[in-house]
VEXFIDREN-947822 format. One record per residue (C-alpha): residue in three letters; x, y, z; residue number from 1. Coordinates in nm, 2 decimals. Example, Ala and Ser with C-alpha at 12.3 -4.5 7.8 and 13.67 -1.06 7.14 Angstrom:
<nodes>
  type       x       y       z  seq
   ala    1.23   -0.45    0.78    1
   ser    1.37   -0.11    0.71    2
</nodes>
This chain:
<nodes>
  type       x       y       z  seq
   met   10.42   21.30   10.35    1
   ser   10.40   20.93   10.45    2
   asn   10.56   20.65   10.25    3
   glu   10.21   20.54   10.14    4
   asp   10.12   20.90   10.02    5
   glu   10.45   20.92    9.83    6
   asn   10.38   20.58    9.67    7
   lys   10.02   20.68    9.57    8
   ala   10.16   21.00    9.41    9
   ile   10.41   20.80    9.21   10
   val   10.14   20.55    9.10   11
   gly    9.90   20.83    9.02   12
   arg   10.16   20.99    8.79   13
   trp   10.23   20.65    8.63   14
   phe    9.87   20.58    8.56   15
   thr    9.82   20.93    8.41   16
   lys   10.14   20.95    8.20   17
   phe   10.18   20.58    8.10   18
   trp    9.83   20.45    8.08   19
   gly    9.64   20.78    8.02   20
   glu    9.51   20.94    7.70   21
   thr    9.86   21.05    7.59   22
   cys   10.16   20.83    7.67   23
   asp   10.49   20.98    7.77   24
   leu   10.74   20.69    7.75   25
   gly   10.99   20.91    7.94   26
   ile   10.79   20.82    8.25   27
   val   10.91   20.47    8.22   28
   asp   11.28   20.58    8.27   29
   glu   11.17   20.81    8.55   30
   leu   10.94   20.59    8.76   31
   ala   11.00   20.22    8.66   32
   ala   11.28   20.02    8.82   33
   pro   11.53   19.89    8.55   34
   asp   11.39   19.53    8.58   35
   met   11.02   19.62    8.64   36
   leu   10.77   19.34    8.58   37
   leu   10.45   19.44    8.40   38
   gln   10.20   19.15    8.39   39
   tyr    9.83   19.13    8.28   40
   ser    9.63   18.83    8.17   41
   leu    9.58   18.96    7.81   42
   his    9.95   18.97    7.73   43
   glu   10.28   18.80    7.79   44
   pro   10.46   18.94    8.10   45
   arg   10.70   19.22    8.02   46
   arg   11.02   19.28    8.21   47
   gly   11.25   19.58    8.20   48
   arg   11.21   19.94    8.08   49
   glu   11.29   19.87    7.71   50
   asp   11.05   19.58    7.69   51
   ile   10.77   19.78    7.86   52
   lys   10.82   20.07    7.63   53
   ala   10.81   19.84    7.32   54
   phe   10.49   19.69    7.45   55
   met   10.32   20.02    7.49   56
   thr   10.45   20.16    7.16   57
   asp   10.30   19.86    6.97   58
   phe    9.98   19.87    7.18   59
   arg    9.92   20.24    7.10   60
   lys   10.00   20.20    6.73   61
   ala    9.73   19.93    6.71   62
   phe    9.49   20.13    6.94   63
   pro    9.57   20.50    6.88   64
   asp    9.29   20.61    7.11   65
   leu    9.39   20.38    7.40   66
   asn    9.31   20.53    7.73   67
   phe    9.28   20.41    8.09   68
   trp    9.16   20.60    8.39   69
   gly    9.10   20.55    8.76   70
   ala    8.77   20.41    8.88   71
   ala    8.83   20.46    9.25   72
   asp    9.08   20.62    9.49   73
   leu    9.41   20.45    9.52   74
   ile    9.48   20.24    9.83   75
   ala    9.83   20.21    9.98   76
   glu    9.98   19.98   10.24   77
   gly   10.35   19.97   10.29   78
   asp   10.53   19.92    9.95   79
   tyr   10.20   19.84    9.77   80
   val    9.94   20.05    9.59   81
   val    9.62   19.91    9.45   82
   gly    9.41   20.09    9.19   83
   arg    9.09   20.01    9.01   84
   trp    9.05   20.13    8.65   85
   gln    8.85   20.14    8.33   86
   gly    8.96   20.18    7.98   87
   gly    9.00   20.06    7.63   88
   gly    9.03   20.18    7.27   89
   thr    8.95   20.12    6.91   90
   his    9.17   19.90    6.69   91
   thr    9.24   20.13    6.39   92
   gly    9.61   20.07    6.35   93
   pro    9.83   19.79    6.22   94
   ala    9.79   19.42    6.29   95
   phe    9.84   19.34    6.65   96
   gly    9.96   19.00    6.77   97
   asp   10.03   19.06    7.14   98
   phe    9.71   18.91    7.28   99
   leu    9.77   18.56    7.43  100
   ala    9.43   18.45    7.27  101
   gly    9.52   18.55    6.92  102
   ser    9.60   18.83    6.67  103
   leu    9.41   19.10    6.50  104
   pro    9.45   19.19    6.13  105
   ala    9.51   19.56    6.06  106
   asn    9.24   19.81    6.12  107
   thr    8.95   19.60    6.24  108
   gly    8.76   19.90    6.38  109
   arg    8.67   19.69    6.68  110
   lys    8.63   19.86    7.02  111
   met    8.72   19.72    7.35  112
   arg    8.62   19.86    7.69  113
   phe    8.70   19.68    8.01  114
   thr    8.79   19.71    8.38  115
   gly    9.05   19.58    8.61  116
   thr    9.24   19.61    8.94  117
   thr    9.61   19.65    8.96  118
   val    9.86   19.60    9.24  119
   leu   10.19   19.79    9.21  120
   lys   10.50   19.73    9.43  121
   leu   10.74   20.01    9.49  122
   lys   11.09   20.03    9.63  123
   asp   11.29   20.35    9.68  124
   gly   11.05   20.55    9.48  125
   lys   11.05   20.32    9.17  126
   ile   10.78   20.08    9.05  127
   thr   10.92   19.72    9.06  128
   glu   10.60   19.54    8.98  129
   glu   10.27   19.61    8.81  130
   ile   10.04   19.30    8.82  131
   gly    9.69   19.34    8.71  132
   leu    9.38   19.13    8.71  133
   asp    9.16   19.26    8.42  134
   asp    8.84   19.16    8.26  135
   gly    9.03   19.03    7.95  136
   val    8.74   18.80    7.86  137
   thr    8.52   19.10    7.79  138
   ala    8.80   19.27    7.58  139
   leu    8.87   18.96    7.38  140
   gln    8.50   18.90    7.32  141
   gln    8.46   19.26    7.20  142
   leu    8.76   19.22    6.97  143
   gly    8.62   18.90    6.82  144
   leu    8.91   18.68    6.94  145
   ile    8.69   18.46    7.16  146
   lys    8.32   18.36    7.16  147
   leu    8.14   18.27    7.47  148
   ala    7.92   17.96    7.47  149
   ala    7.55   18.02    7.47  150
</nodes>
């Protein structure tokens, strides 16, 4: 198996186990480098396994049905893997203050569904970076945290 194929397999497992319908936080210790960077436009950047686990724990408490899935085949080149995805969830949990644009009070019932593209960097079989460009404006609008001008 080529390095690119191995990296795609690792990222495929990460997307399924970490971002998928049910989250297995053990995958963070298995596949993430100790100082991994997780960065998306909706949230403050996260660094390190414990910070990433805390982020996902809080995100899933606020959005218990949170789920993301692939929207296209993964593309790999050298140490990088690129994936397109769709996903979202319904805010039926506690207050959530992790969005850069503002906080949600508990149990708003608001739904978000949006898309994005993520670039992951791997080294020695571990994910060192996950940097995504998401359609956060759509998610924030759906959650009522921003209003677009008419």
